[in-house]
N, C-alpha and C positions, 0 to 999 in steps of 0.2 A: 237636825238643828231645831232648838226649841226656843220660843220666845217665853223667857222665865216671868216677864211682867204680865203676860196674858195667859200663861200657863197652857200653851198649845204648841204642837209641833207644826213648824213651818216648812220643813223640808227634809228629806231622806237622801242622803248622799250614796252614791253607788259603791264607794270604797272609803278607806281611811288614809288615802294618800295626802301628803302635804300640798301638791299641786291642785288636786281636786277641791280640797278645803279652802285653799287660799283664793281659788278662781270663785267659790261661792261668796267668799267675804268680798271680793272685788266687784261682784254684782249687787252687793247690798252695802252701799257706802255709808249708809246711816248707822252702822254698828258702832256703838259707843263702849260696850262692855262686853268681853268674851268670858264666860265663866267655863273652866274646862278642868279636866283631870291634869295630872302632873306629866302627861306624854309630851315629849319634846316635839313630835309631829305636829301636834295642834298648836304649840307655842310658835313654832316656825310658820305655820300657816297663817296665824293671826298677825304675826309681824309683817308677813309679805302682803296679805290681803286686806288687812284692816290696821295699818300702822297707827292710825289715830286712836284706836280702841284701847282701853284698860283691860289688862288681863288679870283675872282673879281665879283663885282656886275654888273649886265647887265645894258645897258644904260636906257632901258625903265623903269625898276624900280627905278633907281636913279632919273630920272625926275619925276616920279610918286610921290615918296617920298618927293622930293623937293617941288612939287607943293602943296601937302597936307600940309607941314610944312608952307609954305607961306600963305596958306588960313586960317590956325589956327591962 
C-alpha cells in the first residue's frame, strides 16, 4: 500500500487476496481514495473494506489501456 500524497510505502501485504486487502482497508477507516489497477480483486476489497472511498484507475493502467486501444 502506498500513500500517493506523501509518496511513501505504508504497508506491504502478504498476499493479493480480497479478504486481506479488505481487512487492511477496514483497519484504515480514513481512506478517501483508492487508486488501483483494473483487477476485480482490488475493486471488491475496496468496496468491502472502504465503502466510503472513491475508486479511481491508476495513471499507469490508464495510459497502458489508451496505448493498446490506439494500437488496435
